[in-house]
DOVEXSE-424443 format. One record per atom (N, C-alpha, C): x, y, z; residue in three letters. Coordinates in steps of 0.2 Angstrom, whole numbers, padded with zeros to 4 digits, always signed. Last residue first. Layout:
<pts>
XYZALA/...
</pts>
This chain:
<pts>
-0833+0053-0218ILE/-0837+0047-0217ILE/-0833+0041-0221ILE/-0828+0066-0219GLY/-0824+0062-0216GLY/-0828+0055-0215GLY/-0835+0076-0227ASN/-0837+0075-0220ASN/-0833+0070-0217ASN/-0829+0074-0238ARG/-0828+0080-0236ARG/-0829+0080-0228ARG/-0834+0060-0242SER/-0828+0062-0241SER/-0826+0068-0238SER/-0848+0063-0242ALA/-0846+0059-0237ALA/-0838+0060-0236ALA/-0848+0072-0254SER/-0850+0074-0247SER/-0848+0070-0241SER/-0844+0061-0263LYS/-0841+0068-0262LYS/-0842+0071-0255LYS/-0855+0053-0262LEU/-0848+0050-0261LEU/-0844+0056-0259LEU/-0865+0060-0266GLU/-0865+0058-0260GLU/-0858+0056-0258GLU/-0861+0061-0281ARG/-0862+0067-0276ARG/-0862+0066-0269ARG/-0862+0048-0284TYR/-0855+0052-0284TYR/-0856+0057-0279TYR/-0875+0046-0283PHE/-0871+0043-0279PHE/-0865+0046-0278PHE/-0879+0055-0293ILE/-0881+0057-0286ILE/-0877+0053-0281ILE/-0875+0048-0304ALA/-0872+0055-0302ALA/-0873+0057-0296ALA/-0882+0036-0303ARG/-0875+0035-0302ARG/-0871+0042-0301ARG/-0895+0042-0306ALA/-0894+0038-0300ALA/-0886+0038-0298ALA/-0892+0046-0320VAL/-0894+0051-0314VAL/-0892+0047-0307VAL/-0891+0033-0325SER/-0886+0038-0326SER/-0886+0044-0321SER/-0904+0027-0323MET/-0897+0025-0319MET/-0892+0029-0320MET/-0911+0036-0330TRP/-0913+0035-0324TRP/-0906+0032-0320TRP/-0907+0033-0343LEU/-0906+0039-0340LEU/-0907+0040-0333LEU/-0910+0019-0344SER/-0903+0021-0344SER/-0902+0028-0342SER/-0924+0019-0343LEU/-0920+0016-0337LEU/-0913+0018-0338LEU/-0927+0026-0355ILE/-0929+0029-0349ILE/-0924+0026-0343ILE/-0922+0016-0363ILE/-0920+0022-0364ILE/-0921+0026-0358ILE/-0931+0005-0360LEU/-0923+0005-0359LEU/-0920+0011-0359LEU/-0943+0010-0363GLY/-0942+0008-0357GLY/-0934+0008-0355GLY/-0942+0010-0377THR/-0943+0017-0374THR/-0941+0016-0366THR/-0941-0003-0379MET/-0934+0000-0381MET/-0935+0007-0378MET/-0953-0007-0375CYS/-0948-0010-0372CYS/-0942-0005-0373CYS/-0962-0001-0385VAL/-0962+0001-0378VAL/-0956-0002-0373VAL/-0957-0007-0397ALA/-0956+0000-0396ALA/-0957+0002-0388ALA/-0961-0020-0395PHE/-0954-0019-0395PHE/-0952-0012-0394PHE/-0975-0018-0394LEU/-0972-0021-0388LEU/-0965-0020-0388LEU/-0977-0014-0408LEU/-0979-0009-0402LEU/-0975-0011-0395LEU/-0974-0026-0414THR/-0970-0019-0415THR/-0970-0014-0410THR/-0984-0034-0410ASP/-0977-0035-0409ASP/-0972-0029-0409ASP/-0995-0026-0416LEU/-0994-0027-0408LEU/-0987-0029-0406LEU/-0992-0029-0429LEU/-0993-0022-0427LEU/-0992-0022-0419LEU/-0993-0043-0429LYS/-0987-0039-0431LYS/-0986-0033-0428LYS/-1007-0044-0427GLY/-1001-0047-0422GLY/-0995-0043-0423GLY/-1012-0037-0438LEU/-1014-0035-0430LEU/-1008-0037-0426LEU/-1009-0045-0448MET/-1006-0039-0447MET/-1007-0036-0441MET/-1009-0062-0440GLY/-1010-0057-0446GLY/-1007-0051-0444GLY/-1015-0065-0423THR/-1011-0066-0430THR/-1013-0061-0435THR/-1014-0067-0406VAL/-1016-0062-0412VAL/-1011-0063-0418VAL/-1007-0074-0397PHE/-1014-0075-0399PHE/-1018-0071-0404PHE/-0994-0070-0397GLY/-0995-0075-0401GLY/-1003-0076-0402GLY/-0986-0057-0397VAL/-0993-0058-0395VAL/-0996-0064-0400VAL/-0970-0059-0388ASN/-0975-0060-0394ASN/-0981-0060-0392ASN/-0955-0060-0380GLY/-0961-0058-0380GLY/-0964-0057-0387GLY/-0941-0063-0382PHE/-0946-0068-0382PHE/-0953-0066-0381PHE/-0935-0050-0384ILE/-0933-0056-0387ILE/-0938-0061-0388ILE/-0942-0040-0375MET/-0940-0039-0382MET/-0939-0045-0387MET/-0942-0048-0364VAL/-0947-0047-0366VAL/-0947-0045-0373VAL/-0928-0046-0362ALA/-0931-0052-0362ALA/-0938-0052-0365ALA/-0926-0034-0360ILE/-0923-0036-0365ILE/-0926-0043-0366ILE/-0933-0031-0348LEU/-0935-0028-0354LEU/-0933-0031-0360LEU/-0924-0038-0338ALA/-0932-0041-0339ALA/-0934-0038-0346ALA/-0912-0032-0340PHE/-0913-0039-0342PHE/-0920-0041-0343PHE/-0917-0020-0334ALA/-0914-0019-0341ALA/-0914-0027-0344ALA/-0919-0024-0321TRP/-0924-0021-0325TRP/-0923-0021-0333TRP/-0907-0028-0317ALA/-0912-0033-0317ALA/-0918-0030-0321ALA/-0899-0016-0319CYS/-0897-0021-0323CYS/-0904-0027-0323CYS/-0905-0009-0308PHE/-0905-0006-0314PHE/-0905-0012-0320PHE/-0900-0016-0297PHE/-0907-0015-0298PHE/-0908-0013-0305PHE/-0886-0016-0299LEU/-0889-0022-0299LEU/-0897-0021-0301LEU/-0882-0003-0296ASP/-0882-0006-0303ASP/-0886-0012-0304ASP/-0883-0005-0282LEU/-0887+0000-0285LEU/-0888-0002-0293LEU/-0874-0015-0278LEU/-0881-0017-0278LEU/-0886-0011-0281LEU/-0862-0007-0281PHE/-0864-0014-0285PHE/-0871-0016-0285PHE/-0862+0003-0272ARG/-0863+0005-0280ARG/-0865-0002-0284ARG/-0860-0005-0261GLN/-0868-0001-0262GLN/-0869+0001-0269GLN/-0848-0011-0264MET/-0854-0015-0263MET/-0861-0011-0264MET/-0840+0001-0263LYS/-0840-0003-0269LYS/-0846-0007-0270LYS/-0837+0008-0252HIS/-0843+0010-0255HIS/-0844+0006-0261HIS/-0824+0007-0247GLY/-0829+0005-0243GLY/-0836+0006-0246GLY/-0818+0018-0259ASP/-0815+0014-0254ASP/-0822+0012-0248ASP/-0821+0027-0268MET/-0825+0021-0268MET/-0823+0016-0262MET/-0812+0038-0267LEU/-0819+0039-0264LEU/-0823+0032-0265LEU/-0800+0031-0269LYS/-0801+0034-0263LYS/-0809+0035-0262LYS/-0802+0028-0283CYS/-0800+0023-0278CYS/-0802+0025-0271CYS/-0803+0042-0289SER/-0808+0037-0288SER/-0808+0031-0284SER/-0790+0046-0286GLU/-0795+0049-0283GLU/-0801+0044-0283GLU/-0784+0038-0296ALA/-0781+0037-0289ALA/-0787+0040-0284ALA/-0790+0042-0308LEU/-0790+0034-0306LEU/-0789+0034-0299LEU/-0786+0056-0308CYS/-0793+0054-0308CYS/-0794+0047-0306CYS/-0772+0053-0309LYS/-0775+0057-0303LYS/-0782+0055-0303LYS/-0771+0047-0322GLY/-0768+0044-0316GLY/-0771+0046-0309GLY/-0776+0057-0331ALA/-0779+0051-0330ALA/-0777+0047-0324ALA/-0774+0073-0323GLY/-0772+0068-0328GLY/-0776+0062-0326GLY/-0785+0087-0323TRP/-0782+0083-0319TRP/-0780+0077-0324TRP/-0793+0098-0329ASP/-0786+0098-0330ASP/-0781+0092-0327ASP/-0805+0095-0326PRO/-0804+0093-0333PRO/-0796+0094-0333PRO/-0815+0091-0314ASN/-0808+0093-0315ASN/-0804+0092-0321ASN/-0827+0086-0317GLU/-0826+0092-0313GLU/-0819+0094-0312GLU/-0823+0076-0327VAL/-0828+0082-0329VAL/-0827+0088-0324VAL/-0815+0068-0320LYS/-0813+0072-0325LYS/-0816+0077-0327LYS/-0825+0064-0310LEU/-0820+0067-0308LEU/-0815+0071-0313LEU/-0832+0056-0319ASN/-0835+0061-0315ASN/-0830+0066-0312ASN/-0823+0046-0322TRP/-0825+0051-0327TRP/-0829+0057-0324TRP/-0820+0039-0310CYS/-0815+0043-0314CYS/-0818+0048-0319CYS/-0828+0031-0304GLN/-0830+0038-0303GLN/-0825+0042-0306GLN/-0824+0018-0305SER/-0830+0020-0308SER/-0831+0027-0308SER/-0813+0010-0301TYR/-0811+0016-0305TYR/-0818+0020-0308TYR/-0819+0001-0293ARG/-0814+0005-0290ARG/-0813+0011-0294ARG/-0827-0006-0302TYR/-0830-0002-0298TYR/-0825+0003-0294TYR/-0817-0012-0310THR/-0822-0007-0313THR/-0825-0004-0308THR/-0811-0020-0300ALA/-0807-0014-0303ALA/-0812-0009-0306ALA/-0821-0029-0298VAL/-0819-0025-0292VAL/-0815-0019-0295VAL/-0820-0036-0311ILE/-0827-0032-0308ILE/-0825-0027-0303ILE/-0808-0041-0310GLY/-0809-0036-0315GLY/-0815-0032-0313GLY/-0808-0049-0299PRO/-0804-0044-0299PRO/-0806-0039-0304PRO/-0818-0059-0306VAL/-0820-0055-0300VAL/-0815-0049-0299VAL/-0811-0065-0317VAL/-0818-0061-0318VAL/-0818-0056-0312VAL/-0794-0064-0316PHE/-0800-0068-0316PHE/-0805-0063-0316PHE/-0782-0058-0323LEU/-0781-0062-0317LEU/-0787-0066-0316LEU/-0788-0050-0332LEU/-0784-0055-0334LEU/-0783-0060-0328LEU/-0793-0039-0326SER/-0798-0045-0329SER/-0794-0050-0330SER/-0782-0031-0324TRP/-0786-0034-0318TRP/-0790-0040-0320TRP/-0781-0027-0337LEU/-0776-0031-0334LEU/-0778-0034-0327LEU/-0793-0020-0340MET/-0792-0027-0344MET/-0786-0031-0340MET/-0792-0010-0331VAL/-0797-0015-0330VAL/-0796-0022-0334VAL/-0781-0003-0337ARG/-0781-0005-0330ARG/-0787-0011-0329ARG/-0785-0001-0350VAL/-0780-0005-0349VAL/-0780-0007-0342VAL/-0796+0008-0348PHE/-0797+0001-0352PHE/-0792-0003-0350PHE/-0790+0019-0343LEU/-0795+0015-0339LEU/-0796+0008-0342LEU/-0781+0023-0353VAL/-0778+0021-0346VAL/-0784+0016-0343VAL/-0791+0026-0363PHE/-0786+0021-0364PHE/-0784+0018-0357PHE/-0798+0037-0357GLY/-0802+0030-0358GLY/-0796+0025-0359GLY/-0788+0046-0356MET/-0791+0044-0350MET/-0795+0037-0351MET/-0785+0048-0369TRP/-0779+0045-0365TRP/-0782+0042-0358TRP/-0796+0055-0373ALA/-0794+0048-0376ALA/-0789+0045-0372ALA/-0796+0066-0366VAL/-0801+0061-0364VAL/-0799+0054-0368VAL/-0784+0072-0371GLY/-0785+0070-0364GLY/-0790+0066-0362GLY/-0787+0073-0384LEU/-0782+0068-0382LEU/-0782+0066-0375LEU/-0798+0083-0384PRO/-0799+0076-0387PRO/-0794+0071-0385PRO/-0803+0095-0378ARG/-0798+0091-0375ARG/-0798+0084-0378ARG/-0815+0100-0384ALA/-0809+0105-0382ALA/-0803+0101-0380ALA/-0824+0090-0384PHE/-0820+0092-0390PHE/-0815+0097-0389PHE/-0828+0089-0371GLY/-0823+0084-0373GLY/-0820+0086-0380GLY/-0838+0099-0369GLY/-0831+0101-0367GLY/-0826+0096-0370GLY/-0851+0098-0372MET/-0847+0098-0377MET/-0840+0099-0376MET/-0855+0101-0359SER/-0857+0094-0361SER/-0852+0093-0368SER/-0853+0115-0357ASP/-0849+0111-0353ASP/-0850+0103-0356ASP/-0864+0119-0366ARG/-0857+0121-0368ARG/-0852+0116-0364ARG/-0875+0116-0359CYS/-0874+0113-0366CYS/-0866+0114-0367CYS/-0874+0122-0347TRP/-0875+0115-0347TRP/-0872+0112-0354TRP/-0872+0135-0341SER/-0867+0133-0346SER/-0868+0125-0347SER/-0882+0132-0328GLN/-0877+0136-0331GLN/-0873+0132-0335GLN/-0890+0124-0320ASP/-0893+0126-0327ASP/-0887+0129-0331ASP/-0889+0111-0310GLU/-0886+0116-0311GLU/-0887+0118-0319GLU/-0894+0099-0303GLU/-0898+0105-0305GLU/-0895+0112-0306GLU/-0886+0089-0300LYS/-0885+0095-0295LYS/-0890+0101-0297LYS/-0890+0080-0309ALA/-0890+0078-0303ALA/-0889+0084-0298ALA/-0888+0088-0321ALA/-0895+0085-0319ALA/-0895+0083-0313ALA/-0874+0089-0321LYS/-0878+0094-0320LYS/-0885+0093-0319LYS/-0871+0075-0323LEU/-0870+0078-0317LEU/-0873+0085-0316LEU/-0877+0073-0336VAL/-0880+0070-0331VAL/-0878+0073-0324VAL/-0867+0082-0343VAL/-0874+0084-0342VAL/-0878+0080-0337VAL/-0855+0075-0341SER/-0857+0081-0340SER/-0863+0084-0338SER/-0858+0062-0346THR/-0856+0062-0338THR/-0857+0069-0337THR/-0859+0066-0359ILE/-0865+0063-0356ILE/-0864+0063-0349ILE/-0846+0071-0362GLY/-0852+0074-0363GLY/-0858+0072-0359GLY/-0838+0059-0359PHE/-0837+0066-0356PHE/-0843+0070-0356PHE/-0843+0050-0368ILE/-0843+0049-0361ILE/-0842+0055-0358ILE/-0839+0056-0381ALA/-0845+0055-0379ALA/-0847+0054-0372ALA/-0825+0058-0379ILE/-0829+0064-0380ILE/-0837+0063-0378ILE/-0822+0044-0380GLY/-0820+0049-0373GLY/-0824+0055-0373GLY/-0825+0041-0392GLY/-0829+0037-0387GLY/-0828+0042-0381GLY/-0816+0049-0399PHE/-0823+0050-0400PHE/-0827+0047-0394PHE/-0804+0042-0394ILE/-0805+0050-0394ILE/-0812+0052-0394ILE/-0806+0029-0396PHE/-0805+0032-0390PHE/-0806+0040-0390PHE/-0807+0028-0410ALA/-0812+0026-0406ALA/-0812+0029-0399ALA/-0795+0034-0415ILE/-0802+0037-0416ILE/-0807+0034-0412ILE/-0787+0023-0410PHE/-0786+0029-0409PHE/-0792+0034-0409PHE/-0792+0011-0417ALA/-0793+0011-0409ALA/-0792+0018-0407ALA/-0789+0014-0429SER/-0796+0014-0428SER/-0797+0014-0421SER/-0775+0015-0429PHE/-0778+0020-0430PHE/-0786+0020-0428PHE/-0773+0001-0426ALA/-0770+0006-0421ALA/-0774+0013-0422ALA/-0777-0005-0437THR/-0781-0007-0431THR/-0779-0002-0426THR/-0769+0000-0447ALA/-0776+0001-0448ALA/-0779+0000-0440ALA/-0756-0005-0442TYR/-0758+0002-0442TYR/-0765+0003-0443TYR/-0759-0019-0443ASN/-0757-0017-0437ASN/-0759-0009-0437ASN/-0761-0021-0457MET/-0767-0021-0452MET/-0766-0019-0446MET/-0748-0018-0462GLN/-0754-0014-0464GLN/-0760-0014-0459GLN/-0742-0030-0456LEU/-0740-0023-0454LEU/-0745-0018-0456LEU/-0750-0040-0464ALA/-0750-0039-0457ALA/-0748-0032-0454ALA/-0745-0036-0476ILE/-0752-0035-0475ILE/-0753-0035-0468ILE/-0731-0040-0476THR/-0733-0033-0477THR/-0741-0031-0475THR/-0732-0054-0472ARG/-0729-0049-0467ARG/-0731-0041-0468ARG/-0748-0060-0476SER/-0741-0059-0478SER/-0739-0054-0473SER/-0761-0070-0468PRO/-0758-0063-0472PRO/-0750-0063-0472PRO/-0766-0085-0472VAL/-0762-0081-0467VAL/-0760-0075-0471VAL/-0782-0088-0481ALA/-0774-0087-0482ALA/-0772-0083-0475ALA/-0793-0099-0477TYR/-0792-0092-0477TYR/-0784-0091-0476TYR/-0803-0112-0485ASP/-0797-0110-0482ASP/-0797-0102-0482ASP/-0821-0117-0479MET/-0816-0113-0484MET/-0809-0112-0481MET/-0832-0119-0472GLY/-0827-0125-0474GLY/-0822-0123-0479GLY/-0839-0109-0467ALA/-0841-0111-0474ALA/-0836-0117-0477ALA/-0832-0107-0456GLN/-0839-0110-0454GLN/-0841-0112-0462GLN/-0820-0101-0460LEU/-0820-0108-0457LEU/-0827-0111-0457LEU/-0825-0090-0465ALA/-0822-0094-0470ALA/-0822-0101-0467ALA/-0829-0083-0453GLN/-0834-0084-0458GLN/-0832-0090-0463GLN/-0817-0082-0447LEU/-0821-0086-0444LEU/-0827-0087-0449LEU/-0810-0073-0456LYS/-0807-0080-0455LYS/-0813-0084-0452LYS/-0818-0062-0455ALA/-0818-0065-0461ALA/-0815-0073-0461ALA/-0815-0059-0441VAL/-0822-0061-0444VAL/-0822-0064-0450VAL/-0801-0057-0442LEU/-0803-0062-0438LEU/-0811-0064-0440LEU/-0801-0045-0451PHE/-0797-0051-0452PHE/-0800-0058-0449PHE/-0807-0036-0443ASP/-0810-0037-0449ASP/-0807-0045-0452ASP/-0798-0035-0432ALA/-0805-0037-0431ALA/-0808-0039-0438ALA/-0788-0029-0439TRP/-0787-0037-0436TRP/-0793-0039-0434TRP/-0793-0021-0453THR/-0790-0021-0447THR/-0790-0029-0445THR/-0789-0018-0471GLN/-0792-0022-0466GLN/-0789-0021-0459GLN/-0793-0009-0485VAL/-0789-0010-0480VAL/-0793-0014-0473VAL/-0799-0004-0497GLU/-0797-0011-0496GLU/-0792-0013-0490GLU/-0802+0009-0497CYS/-0795+0007-0500CYS/-0793+0000-0498CYS/-0816+0007-0494GLU/-0814+0010-0501GLU/-0807+0009-0503GLU/-0815+0003-0482ARG/-0818-0002-0487ARG/-0816+0001-0494ARG/-0809+0014-0475TYR/-0805+0007-0476TYR/-0807+0002-0481TYR/-0818+0024-0476PHE/-0812+0024-0479PHE/-0808+0017-0480PHE/-0828+0016-0468TYR/-0829+0018-0476TYR/-0823+0018-0479TYR/-0822+0017-0456GLU/-0824+0011-0459GLU/-0824+0011-0466GLU/-0821+0031-0454VAL/-0814+0027-0454VAL/-0816+0020-0458VAL/-0835+0034-0454LEU/-0830+0038-0459LEU/-0824+0033-0459LEU/-0839+0028-0442GLY/-0842+0026-0449GLY/-0837+0028-0454GLY/-0832+0035-0432ASN/-0830+0028-0434ASN/-0833+0026-0440ASN/-0839+0048-0434ALA/-0831+0047-0435ALA/-0829+0040-0436ALA/-0852+0044-0432LEU/-0850+0047-0438LEU/-0842+0046-0439LEU/-0853+0039-0419ASN/-0854+0035-0425ASN/-0852+0038-0431ASN/-0849+0052-0413ASN/-0845+0046-0412ASN/-0846+0041-0417ASN/-0859+0061-0416ALA/-0852+0062-0418ALA/-0847+0056-0417ALA/-0869+0054-0411PHE/-0869+0055-0418PHE/-0862+0056-0420PHE/-0867+0055-0398GLY/-0868+0049-0400GLY/-0867+0049-0408GLY/-0868+0069-0396VAL/-0861+0066-0395VAL/-0861+0059-0398VAL/-0881+0070-0398LEU/-0877+0073-0402LEU/-0870+0070-0402LEU/-0889+0062-0390ALA/-0890+0061-0397ALA/-0884+0064-0401ALA/-0885+0066-0377MET/-0883+0059-0379MET/-0883+0059-0387MET/-0890+0079-0378VAL/-0883+0078-0377VAL/-0881+0071-0380VAL/-0904+0075-0378LEU/-0901+0079-0385LEU/-0894+0078-0384LEU/-0906+0068-0367LEU/-0907+0065-0373LEU/-0904+0068-0378LEU/-0903+0078-0357MET/-0899+0072-0358MET/-0900+0069-0364MET/-0914+0087-0361ARG/-0908+0089-0362ARG/-0902+0083-0361ARG/-0925+0080-0358GLY/-0925+0082-0365GLY/-0917+0084-0366GLY/-0924+0079-0344PHE/-0924+0073-0348PHE/-0923+0074-0355PHE/-0923+0092-0339TRP/-0916+0088-0340TRP/-0917+0082-0344TRP/-0932+0101-0337LYS/-0930+0100-0344LYS/-0925+0095-0345LYS/-0943+0095-0324GLY/-0940+0101-0328GLY/-0938+0099-0335GLY/-0939+0079-0320THR/-0942+0085-0317THR/-0939+0090-0322THR/-0936+0066-0322PHE/-0942+0068-0326PHE/-0944+0076-0324PHE/-0924+0064-0315THR/-0924+0063-0321THR/-0930+0066-0326THR/-0927+0068-0302ARG/-0923+0072-0306ARG/-0924+0071-0313ARG/-0934+0057-0298LYS/-0937+0064-0298LYS/-0933+0069-0303LYS/-0925+0047-0299LEU/-0931+0046-0303LEU/-0935+0053-0304LEU/-0916+0051-0289SER/-0914+0052-0296SER/-0920+0051-0301SER/-0923+0049-0277GLU/-0922+0057-0279GLU/-0920+0057-0287GLU/-0925+0035-0278ARG/-0930+0040-0278ARG/-0929+0047-0280ARG/-0912+0031-0277LYS/-0916+0030-0282LYS/-0923+0034-0284LYS/-0907+0036-0266ILE/-0904+0038-0271ILE/-0909+0037-0277ILE/-0916+0029-0256GLU/-0916+0037-0257GLU/-0913+0039-0263GLU/-0911+0016-0258ALA/-0918+0017-0260ALA/-0919+0026-0261ALA/-0897+0018-0255ASN/-0899+0016-0262ASN/-0906+0018-0264ASN/-0896+0032-0243THR/-0896+0024-0244THR/-0898+0023-0252THR/-0883+0045-0242LYS/-0890+0042-0242LYS/-0890+0034-0244LYS/-0872+0047-0229MET/-0873+0045-0235MET/-0880+0042-0237MET/
</pts>
């Protein structure tokens, strides 16, 4: 199996070679737009019908407490309505979130393997199986949350144990969530630390860029020019984060490819 340094070099090359950079951005934009549109329509419908989810209620309650105001406890009827609204919002979020993750994972795997055939159609494959990807996301979320209830470390370990489930789902769309998670556990056995160190490299760069965005300013230049330079700095950091996210995604896909190869060879 390749080292992290080799994976980072290969993934950097794949990210900027040929048409894959543009293709990954296109798919991310399309599935991201569909996800945001679906969730935005649900929120708009709730606002128009004056329906609250439990998240809306908690936010309103916190704002009322901060303002020193009383916020009434909902009646049983309103609480039941919020239960239904919250469940429906979660259902839509898992469906379109799963579609987005499936699409992005698909195109990134194509980039890692340099497979041009049907890359766009396969990236939209989540729309053909919305309930399957929603169930996958739900089961993964519950598993990680249950482990996280024990403590932070078991939750992190569980995250890495199940980290290959979406790659497996893309390559085996007929597999159920349970099988994908079980196979991910087998693939990651003995490789969780390597994947953690790979992620740590990208997270360090991401935190550095975010820190520059938040705290960086061109203080020695004032007026309109200073504002322009601050805006330019922000734009450069945002572009860096986008490039970094694509690079990290391809590196993870190559890591998965190496895991599959090591598994076939009995390593």
